[in-house]
N, C-alpha and C positions, 0 to 999 in steps of 0.2 A: 504494499500500498504506500502510495505517496501522500505527503500532506504539503499543501501550498498554504505559507503562512503569509498573510499582507497585512497592513495597518490600515483601517478606515480612511479613505480620503488619499491616500498614497498613489502618486501617479506612477503608473508602470507600464512599460510594453508590454504586448501579448505575451503571457507566459506559458509553457508548454502545459499541456494538461492532461495528457494521457493519449490514448490511442481510440479509434472508433472500434465500437462494440464493448468496450470495458463498462463493468457496472458494480459502483462502490469501491472502484481501485483508486480513486483520488478524493480526498478530503480537503475542502477549501475552508481552512480557519481565519476568520477575519477580527483582528484586534479592536474592540470599541470602545477602550477605555475613554478616548478622547470626546465621543458622542455622551457616554455615561457621566462624565464630570459635569456636563451641561443640563443633560436630562436624564436622571437616573432610573425613571421609569419608563424608559424607552423599550419598545417592540421592534423587534426585526423581522423582514421579511426577504426572500430572494426570489427575483424573477428573472427567467433566462430568454436570450434571443439567441436562436439556432442559425447555423450558417444559412439557411434558407430564409431567415427573416420571421419564421414563427416564435411569438412570444407567448409565454405563460408563467403561472405562478408555481414555483417548484418548493417554496417553503413558506408555511403558513406563519404569522406573526408569530414570535416566540423571544423570550427574554435571554439575554447573555448567559453563559455560564459563570459558576464563581469566579472565573479568572478574568472575566470581562472578554470573553471571545465566543462568536457566532460559529459553529461549525455545520459544515455541509457536505455530505459523501454526493458526489455525481453519479447517477442513476444511467441505465443504458440509454433511456430517452433522449438523454443529452449528449451522446457521445455517437449517435448514429452515423451522424454526417461529418466529414472532415472539414476542417476550416476554423474561424473564430466563433467561438462560444462567447456570448457576452452575459455575464451575470450581474445584475444590479440588486444592490443591496439597499434596501429602503430601511430608514430609521424612522419609527412612526411614534409620535409623541402627541398625546390628547386627541388620538385619533387622525391626525394629520401626518404628510410626510413631512418631518423637518429636514432630513438630509437624504441625500442618495450617494452611491457610489458604485461606479462601474469597475469590473475586471474583466479582462480579455483572455481567454484562454485559447491556446492553439491546440486543437483537435487533430493529431495526424492519422494519416489513413493506415489501416492495418493490413498485413499481409495474409491476414486469416480472413477464410471466407467460411460462412456456414453451409452446411450439406442442405 
């Protein structure tokens, strides 16, 4: 398993995110201390934009863990297509999106083919 560690708001180029077809082989860990310092009761959700531009919610609003980190394991539906997978982490406070953070992951084409 690979873990990708980022800090909420950190500007990064696309990060290698795994291979097509992988299921829960990559965990995204987002340090959200900076958000929690301002809005301690923040809930976090994640939306995904696939390489084919389809967008959907992948993680319902949840609190950060005791270490101030939000974790999400990439499921197979997110790694079906090679290309840039954009994950948008929303910080929701009092029912409104207070901040958002985009992480671009590069999903590489696997040489494995299902029978």
